[in-house]
PyMOL commands that place a pseudoatom at each C-alpha (Angstrom):
pseudoatom trace, name=CA, resn=MET, resi=1, chain=A, elem=C, hetatm=0, pos=[-48.680, 15.608, 68.640]
pseudoatom trace, name=CA, resn=MET, resi=2, chain=A, elem=C, hetatm=0, pos=[-50.806, 12.832, 70.133]
pseudoatom trace, name=CA, resn=GLY, resi=3, chain=A, elem=C, hetatm=0, pos=[-50.538, 10.925, 66.873]
pseudoatom trace, name=CA, resn=GLN, resi=4, chain=A, elem=C, hetatm=0, pos=[-46.735, 11.017, 67.108]
pseudoatom trace, name=CA, resn=TYR, resi=5, chain=A, elem=C, hetatm=0, pos=[-46.820, 9.556, 70.619]
pseudoatom trace, name=CA, resn=VAL, resi=6, chain=A, elem=C, hetatm=0, pos=[-49.140, 6.805, 69.451]
pseudoatom trace, name=CA, resn=ASP, resi=7, chain=A, elem=C, hetatm=0, pos=[-46.825, 6.016, 66.540]
pseudoatom trace, name=CA, resn=ILE, resi=8, chain=A, elem=C, hetatm=0, pos=[-43.772, 5.861, 68.808]
pseudoatom trace, name=CA, resn=PHE, resi=9, chain=A, elem=C, hetatm=0, pos=[-45.683, 3.714, 71.308]
pseudoatom trace, name=CA, resn=VAL, resi=10, chain=A, elem=C, hetatm=0, pos=[-46.604, 1.236, 68.567]
pseudoatom trace, name=CA, resn=GLU, resi=11, chain=A, elem=C, hetatm=0, pos=[-43.027, 1.289, 67.240]
pseudoatom trace, name=CA, resn=VAL, resi=12, chain=A, elem=C, hetatm=0, pos=[-41.154, 0.690, 70.518]
pseudoatom trace, name=CA, resn=LEU, resi=13, chain=A, elem=C, hetatm=0, pos=[-43.604, -1.604, 72.294]
pseudoatom trace, name=CA, resn=PRO, resi=14, chain=A, elem=C, hetatm=0, pos=[-42.464, -4.823, 70.532]
pseudoatom trace, name=CA, resn=PHE, resi=15, chain=A, elem=C, hetatm=0, pos=[-38.849, -4.148, 71.552]
pseudoatom trace, name=CA, resn=LEU, resi=16, chain=A, elem=C, hetatm=0, pos=[-39.833, -3.435, 75.152]
pseudoatom trace, name=CA, resn=LEU, resi=17, chain=A, elem=C, hetatm=0, pos=[-42.007, -6.557, 75.289]
pseudoatom trace, name=CA, resn=THR, resi=18, chain=A, elem=C, hetatm=0, pos=[-38.957, -8.558, 74.224]
pseudoatom trace, name=CA, resn=GLY, resi=19, chain=A, elem=C, hetatm=0, pos=[-37.087, -7.039, 77.171]
pseudoatom trace, name=CA, resn=LEU, resi=20, chain=A, elem=C, hetatm=0, pos=[-40.014, -7.826, 79.467]
pseudoatom trace, name=CA, resn=TRP, resi=21, chain=A, elem=C, hetatm=0, pos=[-39.995, -11.449, 78.352]
pseudoatom trace, name=CA, resn=ARG, resi=22, chain=A, elem=C, hetatm=0, pos=[-36.282, -11.728, 79.175]
pseudoatom trace, name=CA, resn=THR, resi=23, chain=A, elem=C, hetatm=0, pos=[-36.950, -10.157, 82.572]
pseudoatom trace, name=CA, resn=VAL, resi=24, chain=A, elem=C, hetatm=0, pos=[-39.667, -12.736, 83.197]
pseudoatom trace, name=CA, resn=VAL, resi=25, chain=A, elem=C, hetatm=0, pos=[-37.337, -15.607, 82.250]
pseudoatom trace, name=CA, resn=PHE, resi=26, chain=A, elem=C, hetatm=0, pos=[-34.431, -14.282, 84.354]
pseudoatom trace, name=CA, resn=SER, resi=27, chain=A, elem=C, hetatm=0, pos=[-36.625, -13.659, 87.384]
pseudoatom trace, name=CA, resn=ILE, resi=28, chain=A, elem=C, hetatm=0, pos=[-38.369, -17.047, 87.195]
pseudoatom trace, name=CA, resn=PHE, resi=29, chain=A, elem=C, hetatm=0, pos=[-35.039, -18.879, 87.111]
pseudoatom trace, name=CA, resn=ALA, resi=30, chain=A, elem=C, hetatm=0, pos=[-33.762, -16.897, 90.098]
pseudoatom trace, name=CA, resn=LEU, resi=31, chain=A, elem=C, hetatm=0, pos=[-37.048, -17.279, 91.995]
pseudoatom trace, name=CA, resn=VAL, resi=32, chain=A, elem=C, hetatm=0, pos=[-37.231, -21.049, 91.549]
pseudoatom trace, name=CA, resn=LEU, resi=33, chain=A, elem=C, hetatm=0, pos=[-33.579, -21.654, 92.425]
pseudoatom trace, name=CA, resn=GLY, resi=34, chain=A, elem=C, hetatm=0, pos=[-33.638, -19.092, 95.240]
pseudoatom trace, name=CA, resn=SER, resi=35, chain=A, elem=C, hetatm=0, pos=[-36.796, -20.622, 96.721]
pseudoatom trace, name=CA, resn=VAL, resi=36, chain=A, elem=C, hetatm=0, pos=[-35.363, -24.142, 96.670]
pseudoatom trace, name=CA, resn=LEU, resi=37, chain=A, elem=C, hetatm=0, pos=[-32.105, -23.007, 98.260]
pseudoatom trace, name=CA, resn=GLY, resi=38, chain=A, elem=C, hetatm=0, pos=[-33.755, -20.627, 100.717]
pseudoatom trace, name=CA, resn=ILE, resi=39, chain=A, elem=C, hetatm=0, pos=[-36.400, -23.066, 101.960]
pseudoatom trace, name=CA, resn=SER, resi=40, chain=A, elem=C, hetatm=0, pos=[-33.765, -25.798, 102.350]
pseudoatom trace, name=CA, resn=LEU, resi=41, chain=A, elem=C, hetatm=0, pos=[-31.515, -23.498, 104.369]
pseudoatom trace, name=CA, resn=GLY, resi=42, chain=A, elem=C, hetatm=0, pos=[-34.516, -22.288, 106.364]
pseudoatom trace, name=CA, resn=LEU, resi=43, chain=A, elem=C, hetatm=0, pos=[-35.326, -25.865, 107.382]
pseudoatom trace, name=CA, resn=LEU, resi=44, chain=A, elem=C, hetatm=0, pos=[-31.734, -26.415, 108.463]
pseudoatom trace, name=CA, resn=ARG, resi=45, chain=A, elem=C, hetatm=0, pos=[-31.671, -23.116, 110.348]
pseudoatom trace, name=CA, resn=SER, resi=46, chain=A, elem=C, hetatm=0, pos=[-34.834, -24.017, 112.251]
pseudoatom trace, name=CA, resn=LEU, resi=47, chain=A, elem=C, hetatm=0, pos=[-33.154, -27.180, 113.536]
pseudoatom trace, name=CA, resn=ARG, resi=48, chain=A, elem=C, hetatm=0, pos=[-30.553, -24.999, 115.330]
pseudoatom trace, name=CA, resn=LEU, resi=49, chain=A, elem=C, hetatm=0, pos=[-27.699, -27.434, 114.800]
pseudoatom trace, name=CA, resn=PRO, resi=50, chain=A, elem=C, hetatm=0, pos=[-24.478, -26.294, 116.555]
pseudoatom trace, name=CA, resn=ILE, resi=51, chain=A, elem=C, hetatm=0, pos=[-22.290, -25.545, 113.514]
pseudoatom trace, name=CA, resn=VAL, resi=52, chain=A, elem=C, hetatm=0, pos=[-24.897, -25.228, 110.781]
pseudoatom trace, name=CA, resn=HIS, resi=53, chain=A, elem=C, hetatm=0, pos=[-27.017, -22.560, 112.488]
pseudoatom trace, name=CA, resn=PRO, resi=54, chain=A, elem=C, hetatm=0, pos=[-24.238, -19.940, 112.916]
pseudoatom trace, name=CA, resn=ALA, resi=55, chain=A, elem=C, hetatm=0, pos=[-22.868, -20.731, 109.430]
pseudoatom trace, name=CA, resn=ILE, resi=56, chain=A, elem=C, hetatm=0, pos=[-26.253, -20.004, 107.848]
pseudoatom trace, name=CA, resn=GLY, resi=57, chain=A, elem=C, hetatm=0, pos=[-26.540, -16.898, 110.025]
pseudoatom trace, name=CA, resn=LEU, resi=58, chain=A, elem=C, hetatm=0, pos=[-23.225, -15.626, 108.594]
pseudoatom trace, name=CA, resn=TYR, resi=59, chain=A, elem=C, hetatm=0, pos=[-24.493, -16.353, 105.072]
pseudoatom trace, name=CA, resn=LEU, resi=60, chain=A, elem=C, hetatm=0, pos=[-27.623, -14.301, 105.760]
pseudoatom trace, name=CA, resn=HIS, resi=61, chain=A, elem=C, hetatm=0, pos=[-25.678, -11.377, 107.213]
pseudoatom trace, name=CA, resn=ILE, resi=62, chain=A, elem=C, hetatm=0, pos=[-23.393, -11.237, 104.179]
pseudoatom trace, name=CA, resn=PHE, resi=63, chain=A, elem=C, hetatm=0, pos=[-26.095, -11.333, 101.521]
pseudoatom trace, name=CA, resn=ARG, resi=64, chain=A, elem=C, hetatm=0, pos=[-28.769, -9.324, 103.334]
pseudoatom trace, name=CA, resn=GLY, resi=65, chain=A, elem=C, hetatm=0, pos=[-26.278, -6.771, 104.619]
pseudoatom trace, name=CA, resn=SER, resi=66, chain=A, elem=C, hetatm=0, pos=[-24.747, -5.795, 101.276]
pseudoatom trace, name=CA, resn=PRO, resi=67, chain=A, elem=C, hetatm=0, pos=[-26.272, -4.226, 98.127]
pseudoatom trace, name=CA, resn=PHE, resi=68, chain=A, elem=C, hetatm=0, pos=[-27.257, -6.612, 95.355]
pseudoatom trace, name=CA, resn=LEU, resi=69, chain=A, elem=C, hetatm=0, pos=[-25.215, -4.604, 92.844]
pseudoatom trace, name=CA, resn=VAL, resi=70, chain=A, elem=C, hetatm=0, pos=[-22.052, -5.287, 94.875]
pseudoatom trace, name=CA, resn=GLN, resi=71, chain=A, elem=C, hetatm=0, pos=[-22.867, -8.994, 94.957]
pseudoatom trace, name=CA, resn=LEU, resi=72, chain=A, elem=C, hetatm=0, pos=[-23.465, -8.969, 91.209]
pseudoatom trace, name=CA, resn=TYR, resi=73, chain=A, elem=C, hetatm=0, pos=[-20.095, -7.331, 90.593]
pseudoatom trace, name=CA, resn=VAL, resi=74, chain=A, elem=C, hetatm=0, pos=[-18.338, -9.803, 92.882]
pseudoatom trace, name=CA, resn=VAL, resi=75, chain=A, elem=C, hetatm=0, pos=[-19.823, -12.790, 91.058]
pseudoatom trace, name=CA, resn=TYR, resi=76, chain=A, elem=C, hetatm=0, pos=[-19.146, -11.388, 87.588]
pseudoatom trace, name=CA, resn=PHE, resi=77, chain=A, elem=C, hetatm=0, pos=[-15.851, -9.513, 88.021]
pseudoatom trace, name=CA, resn=VAL, resi=78, chain=A, elem=C, hetatm=0, pos=[-14.148, -10.978, 91.120]
pseudoatom trace, name=CA, resn=LEU, resi=79, chain=A, elem=C, hetatm=0, pos=[-14.795, -14.727, 90.816]
pseudoatom trace, name=CA, resn=PRO, resi=80, chain=A, elem=C, hetatm=0, pos=[-12.877, -14.968, 87.490]
pseudoatom trace, name=CA, resn=ASN, resi=81, chain=A, elem=C, hetatm=0, pos=[-9.765, -13.846, 89.396]
pseudoatom trace, name=CA, resn=VAL, resi=82, chain=A, elem=C, hetatm=0, pos=[-9.967, -17.016, 91.499]
pseudoatom trace, name=CA, resn=GLY, resi=83, chain=A, elem=C, hetatm=0, pos=[-10.609, -19.298, 88.554]
pseudoatom trace, name=CA, resn=ILE, resi=84, chain=A, elem=C, hetatm=0, pos=[-14.426, -19.247, 88.501]
pseudoatom trace, name=CA, resn=GLU, resi=85, chain=A, elem=C, hetatm=0, pos=[-15.408, -17.641, 85.222]
pseudoatom trace, name=CA, resn=LEU, resi=86, chain=A, elem=C, hetatm=0, pos=[-19.094, -17.230, 84.413]
pseudoatom trace, name=CA, resn=VAL, resi=87, chain=A, elem=C, hetatm=0, pos=[-20.881, -15.783, 81.403]
pseudoatom trace, name=CA, resn=SER, resi=88, chain=A, elem=C, hetatm=0, pos=[-23.169, -12.821, 82.048]
pseudoatom trace, name=CA, resn=LEU, resi=89, chain=A, elem=C, hetatm=0, pos=[-26.363, -14.874, 82.222]
pseudoatom trace, name=CA, resn=SER, resi=90, chain=A, elem=C, hetatm=0, pos=[-24.960, -17.453, 84.647]
pseudoatom trace, name=CA, resn=ALA, resi=91, chain=A, elem=C, hetatm=0, pos=[-23.417, -14.731, 86.828]
pseudoatom trace, name=CA, resn=GLY, resi=92, chain=A, elem=C, hetatm=0, pos=[-26.666, -12.779, 86.960]
pseudoatom trace, name=CA, resn=ILE, resi=93, chain=A, elem=C, hetatm=0, pos=[-28.820, -15.791, 87.810]
pseudoatom trace, name=CA, resn=LEU, resi=94, chain=A, elem=C, hetatm=0, pos=[-26.337, -17.031, 90.436]
pseudoatom trace, name=CA, resn=ALA, resi=95, chain=A, elem=C, hetatm=0, pos=[-26.060, -13.629, 92.133]
pseudoatom trace, name=CA, resn=LEU, resi=96, chain=A, elem=C, hetatm=0, pos=[-29.814, -13.103, 92.187]
pseudoatom trace, name=CA, resn=THR, resi=97, chain=A, elem=C, hetatm=0, pos=[-30.419, -16.664, 93.405]
pseudoatom trace, name=CA, resn=LEU, resi=98, chain=A, elem=C, hetatm=0, pos=[-28.089, -16.158, 96.367]
pseudoatom trace, name=CA, resn=TYR, resi=99, chain=A, elem=C, hetatm=0, pos=[-29.587, -12.744, 97.104]
pseudoatom trace, name=CA, resn=ALA, resi=100, chain=A, elem=C, hetatm=0, pos=[-33.165, -14.059, 97.020]
pseudoatom trace, name=CA, resn=SER, resi=101, chain=A, elem=C, hetatm=0, pos=[-32.329, -17.169, 99.041]
pseudoatom trace, name=CA, resn=SER, resi=102, chain=A, elem=C, hetatm=0, pos=[-30.941, -15.062, 101.893]
pseudoatom trace, name=CA, resn=TYR, resi=103, chain=A, elem=C, hetatm=0, pos=[-34.369, -13.499, 102.439]
pseudoatom trace, name=CA, resn=ILE, resi=104, chain=A, elem=C, hetatm=0, pos=[-36.315, -16.686, 101.780]
pseudoatom trace, name=CA, resn=THR, resi=105, chain=A, elem=C, hetatm=0, pos=[-34.160, -18.567, 104.307]
pseudoatom trace, name=CA, resn=GLU, resi=106, chain=A, elem=C, hetatm=0, pos=[-35.147, -16.185, 107.093]
pseudoatom trace, name=CA, resn=ILE, resi=107, chain=A, elem=C, hetatm=0, pos=[-38.797, -16.291, 106.040]
pseudoatom trace, name=CA, resn=ALA, resi=108, chain=A, elem=C, hetatm=0, pos=[-38.829, -20.107, 106.005]
pseudoatom trace, name=CA, resn=ALA, resi=109, chain=A, elem=C, hetatm=0, pos=[-37.118, -20.413, 109.382]
pseudoatom trace, name=CA, resn=ALA, resi=110, chain=A, elem=C, hetatm=0, pos=[-39.373, -17.795, 110.990]
pseudoatom trace, name=CA, resn=SER, resi=111, chain=A, elem=C, hetatm=0, pos=[-42.513, -19.443, 109.570]
pseudoatom trace, name=CA, resn=ILE, resi=112, chain=A, elem=C, hetatm=0, pos=[-41.540, -22.833, 110.973]
pseudoatom trace, name=CA, resn=GLU, resi=113, chain=A, elem=C, hetatm=0, pos=[-40.813, -21.330, 114.376]
pseudoatom trace, name=CA, resn=ALA, resi=114, chain=A, elem=C, hetatm=0, pos=[-44.153, -19.477, 114.276]
pseudoatom trace, name=CA, resn=VAL, resi=115, chain=A, elem=C, hetatm=0, pos=[-46.124, -22.729, 114.218]
pseudoatom trace, name=CA, resn=PRO, resi=116, chain=A, elem=C, hetatm=0, pos=[-47.591, -23.123, 117.741]
pseudoatom trace, name=CA, resn=ARG, resi=117, chain=A, elem=C, hetatm=0, pos=[-45.291, -25.232, 119.904]
pseudoatom trace, name=CA, resn=GLY, resi=118, chain=A, elem=C, hetatm=0, pos=[-48.242, -27.360, 120.940]
pseudoatom trace, name=CA, resn=GLN, resi=119, chain=A, elem=C, hetatm=0, pos=[-48.369, -28.764, 117.403]
pseudoatom trace, name=CA, resn=THR, resi=120, chain=A, elem=C, hetatm=0, pos=[-44.854, -30.156, 117.768]
pseudoatom trace, name=CA, resn=GLU, resi=121, chain=A, elem=C, hetatm=0, pos=[-45.541, -31.509, 121.236]
pseudoatom trace, name=CA, resn=ALA, resi=122, chain=A, elem=C, hetatm=0, pos=[-48.695, -33.214, 119.991]
pseudoatom trace, name=CA, resn=ALA, resi=123, chain=A, elem=C, hetatm=0, pos=[-46.770, -34.813, 117.127]
pseudoatom trace, name=CA, resn=ARG, resi=124, chain=A, elem=C, hetatm=0, pos=[-44.087, -36.096, 119.475]
pseudoatom trace, name=CA, resn=SER, resi=125, chain=A, elem=C, hetatm=0, pos=[-46.707, -37.510, 121.831]
pseudoatom trace, name=CA, resn=CYS, resi=126, chain=A, elem=C, hetatm=0, pos=[-48.106, -39.465, 118.870]
pseudoatom trace, name=CA, resn=GLY, resi=127, chain=A, elem=C, hetatm=0, pos=[-44.709, -41.054, 118.325]
pseudoatom trace, name=CA, resn=MET, resi=128, chain=A, elem=C, hetatm=0, pos=[-43.569, -38.947, 115.353]
pseudoatom trace, name=CA, resn=GLY, resi=129, chain=A, elem=C, hetatm=0, pos=[-39.856, -38.384, 114.858]
pseudoatom trace, name=CA, resn=THR, resi=130, chain=A, elem=C, hetatm=0, pos=[-38.231, -35.096, 113.867]
pseudoatom trace, name=CA, resn=TRP, resi=131, chain=A, elem=C, hetatm=0, pos=[-38.513, -35.716, 110.110]
pseudoatom trace, name=CA, resn=GLN, resi=132, chain=A, elem=C, hetatm=0, pos=[-42.136, -36.843, 110.347]
pseudoatom trace, name=CA, resn=THR, resi=133, chain=A, elem=C, hetatm=0, pos=[-43.017, -33.835, 112.489]
pseudoatom trace, name=CA, resn=TYR, resi=134, chain=A, elem=C, hetatm=0, pos=[-41.510, -31.498, 109.916]
pseudoatom trace, name=CA, resn=ARG, resi=135, chain=A, elem=C, hetatm=0, pos=[-43.070, -33.287, 106.949]
pseudoatom trace, name=CA, resn=TYR, resi=136, chain=A, elem=C, hetatm=0, pos=[-46.626, -33.712, 108.223]
pseudoatom trace, name=CA, resn=ILE, resi=137, chain=A, elem=C, hetatm=0, pos=[-47.032, -30.936, 110.837]
pseudoatom trace, name=CA, resn=LEU, resi=138, chain=A, elem=C, hetatm=0, pos=[-44.587, -28.047, 110.591]
pseudoatom trace, name=CA, resn=ILE, resi=139, chain=A, elem=C, hetatm=0, pos=[-43.896, -27.644, 106.873]
pseudoatom trace, name=CA, resn=PRO, resi=140, chain=A, elem=C, hetatm=0, pos=[-47.549, -27.668, 105.674]
pseudoatom trace, name=CA, resn=GLN, resi=141, chain=A, elem=C, hetatm=0, pos=[-48.517, -24.976, 108.183]
pseudoatom trace, name=CA, resn=ALA, resi=142, chain=A, elem=C, hetatm=0, pos=[-45.331, -22.976, 107.656]
pseudoatom trace, name=CA, resn=MET, resi=143, chain=A, elem=C, hetatm=0, pos=[-45.832, -22.934, 103.879]
pseudoatom trace, name=CA, resn=ARG, resi=144, chain=A, elem=C, hetatm=0, pos=[-49.130, -21.100, 104.301]
pseudoatom trace, name=CA, resn=MET, resi=145, chain=A, elem=C, hetatm=0, pos=[-47.507, -18.472, 106.502]
pseudoatom trace, name=CA, resn=MET, resi=146, chain=A, elem=C, hetatm=0, pos=[-44.604, -18.083, 104.071]
pseudoatom trace, name=CA, resn=LEU, resi=147, chain=A, elem=C, hetatm=0, pos=[-46.753, -17.058, 101.098]
pseudoatom trace, name=CA, resn=PRO, resi=148, chain=A, elem=C, hetatm=0, pos=[-47.359, -13.348, 101.916]
pseudoatom trace, name=CA, resn=PRO, resi=149, chain=A, elem=C, hetatm=0, pos=[-43.717, -12.421, 102.663]
pseudoatom trace, name=CA, resn=LEU, resi=150, chain=A, elem=C, hetatm=0, pos=[-42.474, -14.621, 99.818]
pseudoatom trace, name=CA, resn=ALA, resi=151, chain=A, elem=C, hetatm=0, pos=[-44.596, -12.692, 97.340]
pseudoatom trace, name=CA, resn=SER, resi=152, chain=A, elem=C, hetatm=0, pos=[-42.996, -9.447, 98.524]
pseudoatom trace, name=CA, resn=VAL, resi=153, chain=A, elem=C, hetatm=0, pos=[-39.516, -10.933, 98.082]
pseudoatom trace, name=CA, resn=TYR, resi=154, chain=A, elem=C, hetatm=0, pos=[-40.472, -12.074, 94.593]
pseudoatom trace, name=CA, resn=VAL, resi=155, chain=A, elem=C, hetatm=0, pos=[-41.372, -8.500, 93.644]
pseudoatom trace, name=CA, resn=ILE, resi=156, chain=A, elem=C, hetatm=0, pos=[-37.968, -7.334, 94.925]
pseudoatom trace, name=CA, resn=VAL, resi=157, chain=A, elem=C, hetatm=0, pos=[-36.298, -10.028, 92.831]
pseudoatom trace, name=CA, resn=VAL, resi=158, chain=A, elem=C, hetatm=0, pos=[-38.189, -8.959, 89.707]
pseudoatom trace, name=CA, resn=LYS, resi=159, chain=A, elem=C, hetatm=0, pos=[-37.125, -5.345, 90.171]
pseudoatom trace, name=CA, resn=SER, resi=160, chain=A, elem=C, hetatm=0, pos=[-33.533, -6.383, 90.916]
pseudoatom trace, name=CA, resn=THR, resi=161, chain=A, elem=C, hetatm=0, pos=[-33.231, -7.857, 87.423]
pseudoatom trace, name=CA, resn=SER, resi=162, chain=A, elem=C, hetatm=0, pos=[-32.972, -4.268, 86.187]
pseudoatom trace, name=CA, resn=LEU, resi=163, chain=A, elem=C, hetatm=0, pos=[-29.370, -4.295, 87.476]
pseudoatom trace, name=CA, resn=PHE, resi=164, chain=A, elem=C, hetatm=0, pos=[-28.486, -7.089, 85.059]
pseudoatom trace, name=CA, resn=SER, resi=165, chain=A, elem=C, hetatm=0, pos=[-27.934, -4.344, 82.507]
pseudoatom trace, name=CA, resn=MET, resi=166, chain=A, elem=C, hetatm=0, pos=[-24.739, -3.482, 84.430]
pseudoatom trace, name=CA, resn=ILE, resi=167, chain=A, elem=C, hetatm=0, pos=[-23.143, -6.736, 83.236]
pseudoatom trace, name=CA, resn=GLY, resi=168, chain=A, elem=C, hetatm=0, pos=[-24.440, -6.512, 79.690]
pseudoatom trace, name=CA, resn=LEU, resi=169, chain=A, elem=C, hetatm=0, pos=[-27.622, -8.549, 79.904]
pseudoatom trace, name=CA, resn=SER, resi=170, chain=A, elem=C, hetatm=0, pos=[-30.410, -7.215, 77.717]
pseudoatom trace, name=CA, resn=GLU, resi=171, chain=A, elem=C, hetatm=0, pos=[-33.490, -7.199, 79.923]
pseudoatom trace, name=CA, resn=LEU, resi=172, chain=A, elem=C, hetatm=0, pos=[-36.348, -4.720, 80.109]
pseudoatom trace, name=CA, resn=MET, resi=173, chain=A, elem=C, hetatm=0, pos=[-34.366, -1.849, 81.619]
pseudoatom trace, name=CA, resn=ARG, resi=174, chain=A, elem=C, hetatm=0, pos=[-31.482, -2.156, 79.182]
pseudoatom trace, name=CA, resn=VAL, resi=175, chain=A, elem=C, hetatm=0, pos=[-33.834, -2.480, 76.201]
pseudoatom trace, name=CA, resn=GLY, resi=176, chain=A, elem=C, hetatm=0, pos=[-35.593, 0.651, 77.451]
pseudoatom trace, name=CA, resn=PHE, resi=177, chain=A, elem=C, hetatm=0, pos=[-32.280, 2.498, 77.739]
pseudoatom trace, name=CA, resn=THR, resi=178, chain=A, elem=C, hetatm=0, pos=[-31.244, 1.454, 74.227]
pseudoatom trace, name=CA, resn=THR, resi=179, chain=A, elem=C, hetatm=0, pos=[-34.626, 2.447, 72.826]
pseudoatom trace, name=CA, resn=ALA, resi=180, chain=A, elem=C, hetatm=0, pos=[-34.439, 5.829, 74.564]
pseudoatom trace, name=CA, resn=GLN, resi=181, chain=A, elem=C, hetatm=0, pos=[-31.041, 6.470, 72.984]
pseudoatom trace, name=CA, resn=ARG, resi=182, chain=A, elem=C, hetatm=0, pos=[-32.497, 5.683, 69.580]
pseudoatom trace, name=CA, resn=GLU, resi=183, chain=A, elem=C, hetatm=0, pos=[-35.505, 7.962, 70.189]
pseudoatom trace, name=CA, resn=PRO, resi=184, chain=A, elem=C, hetatm=0, pos=[-34.142, 10.727, 72.470]
pseudoatom trace, name=CA, resn=ALA, resi=185, chain=A, elem=C, hetatm=0, pos=[-37.127, 13.001, 71.823]
pseudoatom trace, name=CA, resn=TYR, resi=186, chain=A, elem=C, hetatm=0, pos=[-39.435, 10.472, 73.482]
pseudoatom trace, name=CA, resn=VAL, resi=187, chain=A, elem=C, hetatm=0, pos=[-37.386, 9.454, 76.524]
pseudoatom trace, name=CA, resn=PHE, resi=188, chain=A, elem=C, hetatm=0, pos=[-40.209, 10.248, 78.942]
pseudoatom trace, name=CA, resn=LEU, resi=189, chain=A, elem=C, hetatm=0, pos=[-42.734, 8.145, 77.026]
pseudoatom trace, name=CA, resn=ILE, resi=190, chain=A, elem=C, hetatm=0, pos=[-40.351, 5.202, 76.717]
pseudoatom trace, name=CA, resn=TYR, resi=191, chain=A, elem=C, hetatm=0, pos=[-39.569, 5.083, 80.418]
pseudoatom trace, name=CA, resn=VAL, resi=192, chain=A, elem=C, hetatm=0, pos=[-43.246, 5.465, 81.275]
pseudoatom trace, name=CA, resn=ILE, resi=193, chain=A, elem=C, hetatm=0, pos=[-43.884, 2.355, 79.168]
pseudoatom trace, name=CA, resn=VAL, resi=194, chain=A, elem=C, hetatm=0, pos=[-40.998, 0.545, 80.897]
pseudoatom trace, name=CA, resn=ALA, resi=195, chain=A, elem=C, hetatm=0, pos=[-42.420, 1.437, 84.321]
pseudoatom trace, name=CA, resn=GLY, resi=196, chain=A, elem=C, hetatm=0, pos=[-45.862, 0.330, 83.170]
pseudoatom trace, name=CA, resn=LEU, resi=197, chain=A, elem=C, hetatm=0, pos=[-44.545, -3.056, 82.037]
pseudoatom trace, name=CA, resn=TYR, resi=198, chain=A, elem=C, hetatm=0, pos=[-42.834, -3.600, 85.396]
pseudoatom trace, name=CA, resn=PHE, resi=199, chain=A, elem=C, hetatm=0, pos=[-46.124, -2.716, 87.075]
pseudoatom trace, name=CA, resn=VAL, resi=200, chain=A, elem=C, hetatm=0, pos=[-48.083, -5.140, 84.890]
pseudoatom trace, name=CA, resn=TYR, resi=201, chain=A, elem=C, hetatm=0, pos=[-45.658, -7.912, 85.862]
pseudoatom trace, name=CA, resn=CYS, resi=202, chain=A, elem=C, hetatm=0, pos=[-45.456, -7.125, 89.589]
pseudoatom trace, name=CA, resn=TYR, resi=203, chain=A, elem=C, hetatm=0, pos=[-49.040, -6.104, 90.365]
pseudoatom trace, name=CA, resn=PRO, resi=204, chain=A, elem=C, hetatm=0, pos=[-50.531, -9.639, 90.190]
pseudoatom trace, name=CA, resn=ILE, resi=205, chain=A, elem=C, hetatm=0, pos=[-47.826, -10.819, 92.606]
pseudoatom trace, name=CA, resn=LEU, resi=206, chain=A, elem=C, hetatm=0, pos=[-48.704, -8.040, 95.045]
pseudoatom trace, name=CA, resn=ARG, resi=207, chain=A, elem=C, hetatm=0, pos=[-52.412, -8.875, 94.769]
pseudoatom trace, name=CA, resn=PHE, resi=208, chain=A, elem=C, hetatm=0, pos=[-51.597, -12.507, 95.442]
pseudoatom trace, name=CA, resn=ALA, resi=209, chain=A, elem=C, hetatm=0, pos=[-49.589, -11.463, 98.507]
pseudoatom trace, name=CA, resn=ARG, resi=210, chain=A, elem=C, hetatm=0, pos=[-52.607, -9.553, 99.836]
pseudoatom trace, name=CA, resn=TRP, resi=211, chain=A, elem=C, hetatm=0, pos=[-54.931, -12.488, 99.187]
pseudoatom trace, name=CA, resn=ALA, resi=212, chain=A, elem=C, hetatm=0, pos=[-52.493, -14.920, 100.814]
pseudoatom trace, name=CA, resn=GLU, resi=213, chain=A, elem=C, hetatm=0, pos=[-52.114, -12.654, 103.836]
pseudoatom trace, name=CA, resn=LEU, resi=214, chain=A, elem=C, hetatm=0, pos=[-55.881, -12.653, 104.386]
pseudoatom trace, name=CA, resn=LYS, resi=215, chain=A, elem=C, hetatm=0, pos=[-56.081, -16.425, 103.962]
pseudoatom trace, name=CA, resn=VAL, resi=216, chain=A, elem=C, hetatm=0, pos=[-53.190, -17.045, 106.343]
pseudoatom trace, name=CA, resn=GLY, resi=217, chain=A, elem=C, hetatm=0, pos=[-54.686, -14.689, 108.907]
pseudoatom trace, name=CA, resn=SER, resi=218, chain=A, elem=C, hetatm=0, pos=[-57.994, -16.564, 108.920]
pseudoatom trace, name=CA, resn=HIS, resi=219, chain=A, elem=C, hetatm=0, pos=[-56.159, -19.890, 109.035]
pseudoatom trace, name=CA, resn=MET, resi=220, chain=A, elem=C, hetatm=0, pos=[-54.085, -18.893, 112.068]
pseudoatom trace, name=CA, resn=THR, resi=221, chain=A, elem=C, hetatm=0, pos=[-57.230, -17.659, 113.824]
pseudoatom trace, name=CA, resn=GLU, resi=222, chain=A, elem=C, hetatm=0, pos=[-58.770, -21.107, 113.366]
pseudoatom trace, name=CA, resn=ILE, resi=223, chain=A, elem=C, hetatm=0, pos=[-55.643, -22.807, 114.802]
pseudoatom trace, name=CA, resn=LEU, resi=224, chain=A, elem=C, hetatm=0, pos=[-55.451, -20.548, 117.825]
for i in range(1, 224): cmd.bond("trace and resi %d" % i, "trace and resi %d" % (i + 1))
show_as sticks, trace
zoom trace
């Protein structure tokens, strides 16, 4: 019996690793684009401009207040009805980018606002303008505080790629489902391997989040 499980493990692992690689590629694209968009919106939100601030707030409420699966369906099935037609890959990456950016925006804005106000006042007293204060004082300190919560968001993004199977993208979860259909007698083993591969991918990110949290905590103690 054990020999059969070993044989099936050896047989299905290459297929599942292919799915894992696609998950890695999908998630990296969404993470990079979502981070760029989210940090940019976070900077704008921290400025509290009259029209921009409430507009970004509405954006956050929409994307943080609705399930990612609904957003994925809207991008893939609804947008074509208004003339915006996207292939599965583009729709998945766009939906996940917007979803990730909504969380990263709030993290970026909160991190900037968490920098002690005295830092800003000191920069202004030295003659720095708003852009210089952000570039040399606020952003470097905020980036350190952003790392722990960002890592947690990144794990959520990685796990959210499993929903890409709903629009026909062949990532780890869909490859696992297809493999389980081909080998129905070993469904439990196959999904255990799938869960293990997700763990192998996400665990280093979680460890990094813990390390970053400890580093940020010591850094903030030095500032205060």
